[in-house]
N, C-alpha and C positions, 0 to 999 in steps of 0.2 A: 178465363178472361182472354180476350184477343191480345196478341203481341203487337200492340199498336205502333211501337217504335220501329218495327220492321217495315210497315207499310206507309208510314207518315214522314220518313226522312226526306222523301220527295214531296214537297207541298203541292196542293191543288189537284191531287189525283182524284179525289171525290168530285171536284168541280169539273174535271175533264169527263168523267163518267156521266155526270149530270147533263153536261152540254150535249153529248152524243145521244143520250136517252131523250132529251128534249126534241131533238131533230128526228130520231128514229123511234117512233112511239111504240110502246108495248112490247119491246124486244130487249128487256133488261138482261136476260140470260145470254142472248146472242151477242149483245154489246160487250158484256163482261168476258165472254169467250174470245171475242175479237181482240180485246185488250190483252188477255192472257197470251194469245198467239203472238201479238206484236212484242210484248215484253219478253217472251221466251225466245225470240229471234226466229220464229217460224214464218210460214206463209199460209194463207187462208183461201180455201175454196168454198164458194157459196153456190149451192145448187138448189134452184127453185124456179117456180114459174115467174114470168115477167111481172113487174109492178108491185113487188112486195118489199122493196127497200134495199136491194143488194147494192146498187150503185150509190144510193144516198148514204149508206153506211160507209162506203169507201171514201166519199167526199168528206163526210163528217169527221172521220179519223184524220184525214190529211189536214183539215182546217184546225182541228183541236190540237194536234201535235205540231202544227206549223211545218209540215213536211212538203217538200216539192212534190208535185203530182203530175202524172201523165196517164192518159187513157188510150189504150189500143183497142179498136174494134176489130176483133178477129173475124176474118172472112176466108172463103176457100182460096182466094187468089193472093192472100197475104204471103209475103216472102220473109225468110229469116232476116234479110238485110233491112226490111221494114221495121224490124224490132230492134236489132242490135246496132245497125248503122253500116256505113260503107266507107272504104278508102277511095278517094278520088285523086287522080293525078293532076297536079297544078303545074302548068307549064312554066309560069314565072319562077316558081321555086325549084323546079326541076325534080320534084319528089311527090310522093303520095301523102295526102293529108286525110286523117280519119275524121269523118263527120258522124258524131254519135247519134244513135237512134233514141227513141222514146224510152228504152229500158234504162237509160241513164237518169234516174230519178230516185227519190226516196220511197215514194209509194206509187206503185204501178198497178193500175186497174186493167186487167186483161179480160175484157168483156166478151162473153160468149166464146171462151177459149176453145171449146170443142167444135167450132165451125172451121177452124184452120186445119190444114193437113198435118199429119204426124211430123213431117220434116220441119214445118214451121213451129209446131208445138215444142219440138225438141230444142229449138233455139233458146228457149228459156231455161233449159236444164242446167247449164253451166252457171248462168246468172243466179238461179235460185239456190244451187248447191254451194257455189264458191264465192258469190258476190263479185264476179268478174265476167268479162266477155272477151273472147279471143277472135280477132279478125286478121286474116292474112298473117298468122303467126305472131301477132302482137297482142299482148294481154292488157286489157284496160280495166282498171278497178272501178266498180260502181260506187255511187255515194252510199254513205252509211248514216242511218240504218237503211237497209233495202228490204222493202216489204211488198210482196205481191198479193193482191187481192184478185182472185180470178172468179168469174161467174160462168155458170152454164145452166142451160134449161134441160131438165131431165125428160120433159115430155115431148120436146121437139126433136125427133130423131131424123127427119129428112134433112140431108145436107150437113150432117154432123159426123165427126170422127171421134169415137170414144177415146178418152185419154188413156194412153198405155199405163200399165202398172208402174213403170219406172217414173213416169210423170206424176201420177197420183201420190207416189211415195214422197215426193218433194213437198207436198202440202202437209204441214203439221196438223191442221184441223180441216175437216169438211163439215159445213153447217147448212141447215135449211132455215130460211128466215120464217117460213110458215105465214099463214094469214093472221092478221091481228085479231085479238079478241074484240068483242062487241064494243066495249068501253073505249079501247084505243082507236078502233076504226071510227067511232062516232067523233072522237076528238080530232082525228085526222080529217074527217069530212068537214067538220065545222071550223077547223083551225086555218092557219095561214099556210100558204104554199111552201113546200119544203125547200124549193129553190131560194125563196126569200130568206128563210132561216139559215140556209147554208151561206148565203152572201153576208149575213150579219154575224156569223160565227166568228169568234175571236180566238187567237192562239192561247191555250191555257198551259200547255207544256211544250217542250221542244225536243230536238234530237238528243241533247245532252241529258235531259230527264229520262228519255228512253234507255240510254246507256246506263244511267244510274240505277234505274229500276231493274234492268237486266242483271246487273251485278248483284243487287239485293236478292233477286229471285234465285240466282245461283247459290247464294249463301243460306237459303232456306233449308232447314234440317230435314233429312229423310232418315228415319230410324231403320234398324236392321229388320224389324218385323214388317215395316212397310215395304222394304225391298223384297222380302219373302212373298208378300201379297202380289206385287207387280210381277215377280218372276213366275208365280203360280198362274197368273192370267196369261202370260206369254206362252207358258208350257201348254196350257189348256187349248190355246188356238192351234197348236201344232199337232195335238193328239185328237182333235175333234173329228168325228167321222164325216161331218158335213162340210169340212173346210179342207180344201186341197192344198193351199199354201197359207201357213199361219204367219204370225208377226215375227219380224226380224229383230235382232238386238237394237238396230237403229230406231225401230218403232218404239221399243221400250224406253230408249233414251228420250225420244220425243214425248212420250207419256209422262215421264218424270219431270222434264223441263216445263211442260204445260201445267202439271199439277203444282209445281213449285210456284209458278206465276199466279195460279188460281189462289193458292194459300196466301201469297203476298197481297193480292187484291182483297182478300177476306180479312186482312189485318193480322195474319199469323206468321210466326217465324218457323213453323214446322208443318209438314204435310200430314194430313189425316187420310184414312181410307176413303172418306167421303169426297176428298179432292180428286183422288184417282177415279172414283166412280163417276164423278161429274164430267171428267174428261175422257173416259175410256171410249165411249161410242164415237164422239167426234174425232178422236185420234186414231182409233183402231179400225172402224167399220170399212173405210175406203181402202184399207190395206189388205183386208182379208180377201182371199180368192175362194169362193164357194165351190164345193164339189158337185153340187146339184143346183136346184132352182131356188134355194133359199136366198132371201135378201141379205146383204151384208149387214145392214142395221139390225135385222132380227137376230142374226147370229151373234153379233156383238152384245146385244141386250141379253140374250140367253146365256152367254158366257159369264156376264156379271152376276146373274142369278145363280149360276151353278158353282162358281168359285167362292168359297167361304173365306171370310177374314179370320185368320187364326189369332 
């Protein structure tokens, strides 16, 4: 039986999921994964073709959790100061005053992040890792929670700069939205405009609820046998002949944090191997560096099939 007391001490969680699923049709798994990422305190990378709901999902999450929202359209001429902000000298005061950039928000949509130069991409590294931004030697704390949803188009290679591994590692999950199934697409075609639904979306939870859910997720139990399974997966990535660089301990911690959040969303106070398996590919694939031409997703799926649950 589900440990319902662990997932229901924050009311309206089901209603929040239902509202986002009403806006983003036919993507229940991706929506649940996005919730798990937010609750676990991670950041989300959405990689897919245009027009499949990446931006809509980000807007729906911000509206449902009543989070402040900014969107940055990444382009080749975008500068780090366009993201973080800049200190401007004010003659009347005789001093510099910091003007915060769009990164100072609770949910940041970094749209087409791989169109910016590596230098500009790296401007997000400190913000994503530390929840702060440093300008001219002064450190500025970002709002909490701070959640980055970044998008990139894997098919559009012209004018793009692939995210370096250090940047990819800052994203807890990487997801593909995929095309909707026939039923969801028919409902989408026959239904109301998604922008209208977003405008009518009401706050169901808030930042305090996210903090409470995060604390509950951290309290979800992980057995010694489950830790053995996670460690076996990590070790397998480092010994695989087709993987040049395997998963780091930080990747293992991300996997456990996401699995705890997934278990919480499933109404349980303990992590099952199925939770780890549900999160392994979204957490691990983008962190693996293949030794040959194998895709990262294929390698991650193969590892899941090869490593047995003891």
